[in-house]
Legacy VTK file of the C-alpha trace (Angstrom):
# vtk DataFile Version 3.0
C-alpha trace
ASCII
DATASET POLYDATA
POINTS 84 float
-137.200 -89.422 3.616
-136.084 -86.420 5.302
-135.688 -88.594 8.263
-133.984 -91.286 6.907
-131.146 -88.904 5.334
-131.054 -87.022 8.856
-130.684 -90.594 10.673
-128.327 -92.074 7.706
-126.516 -88.353 8.429
-126.213 -89.166 12.318
-124.657 -92.297 11.542
-122.339 -91.169 9.659
-121.254 -89.206 12.288
-122.066 -91.755 15.056
-119.542 -93.942 13.016
-116.272 -91.886 13.810
-117.421 -92.009 17.786
-118.107 -95.213 17.674
-116.165 -96.875 21.414
-114.850 -100.093 19.898
-113.362 -100.910 16.501
-114.991 -103.426 14.887
-113.852 -106.126 13.242
-112.603 -105.982 9.341
-115.623 -107.592 8.279
-118.163 -105.142 9.993
-115.441 -102.814 8.388
-116.143 -103.293 5.516
-119.580 -104.037 5.660
-120.282 -100.084 6.571
-118.140 -99.445 4.210
-119.841 -100.801 1.484
-123.432 -99.908 2.518
-121.952 -95.954 3.235
-120.997 -96.176 -1.105
-124.149 -97.737 -2.245
-126.106 -95.563 -0.403
-124.193 -92.728 -1.379
-122.496 -93.326 -4.761
-125.351 -96.057 -5.722
-123.805 -99.261 -7.710
-120.509 -100.012 -8.083
-118.964 -98.710 -10.764
-115.290 -98.303 -10.357
-112.792 -101.046 -12.112
-111.616 -103.623 -9.980
-108.397 -103.126 -8.438
-105.725 -105.672 -8.765
-103.807 -108.342 -7.062
-101.433 -106.145 -5.204
-104.291 -104.055 -3.984
-105.532 -106.347 -1.259
-107.343 -103.739 1.095
-108.485 -102.062 -1.927
-110.407 -105.173 -3.967
-111.514 -106.206 -0.371
-113.774 -102.844 -0.570
-114.821 -102.605 -3.501
-116.365 -106.108 -3.443
-117.724 -106.022 -0.412
-119.556 -102.951 -2.398
-119.791 -104.952 -5.761
-121.772 -107.502 -3.375
-124.703 -104.854 -2.684
-125.296 -104.048 -6.571
-128.713 -103.639 -6.556
-129.779 -102.285 -3.702
-131.593 -99.410 -3.527
-130.031 -96.023 -1.746
-132.528 -95.899 1.027
-132.046 -99.456 1.620
-128.919 -99.188 1.985
-129.187 -96.421 3.950
-131.389 -97.945 6.392
-128.794 -101.001 6.746
-126.018 -98.045 7.793
-128.126 -96.920 10.320
-129.180 -100.040 11.836
-125.303 -101.306 11.687
-124.399 -98.790 13.430
-127.342 -98.565 15.714
-126.608 -101.972 17.299
-123.180 -100.644 17.185
-123.045 -97.969 19.350
LINES 1 85
84 0 1 2 3 4 5 6 7 8 9 10 11 12 13 14 15 16 17 18 19 20 21 22 23 24 25 26 27 28 29 30 31 32 33 34 35 36 37 38 39 40 41 42 43 44 45 46 47 48 49 50 51 52 53 54 55 56 57 58 59 60 61 62 63 64 65 66 67 68 69 70 71 72 73 74 75 76 77 78 79 80 81 82 83
C-alpha cells in the first residue's frame, strides 16, 4: 500500500514533466484517474452546457464511478509510465 502511494506521488510529479503534451483524450483520462484516486467517486454537480471543458472533465471522472482508489492509483501510475 505504501509502495502504491509512493508510486502514485512519483507519477503525479512525473506528469508535470512529460516530454510531449498528451492529446485531449489522454489528458481527460489522467485528470479522471487522479480525481478518482484522490477524491473517490464524483459527487459534484454536473457543469452547465456553457462549460464544455468542465463537462468533459466531469464526464471523464464520473465514468470511473465505483473504481477503487487503489485501482485508480495503479492505472494512473501505469498511464504516466507509458507516456514517459
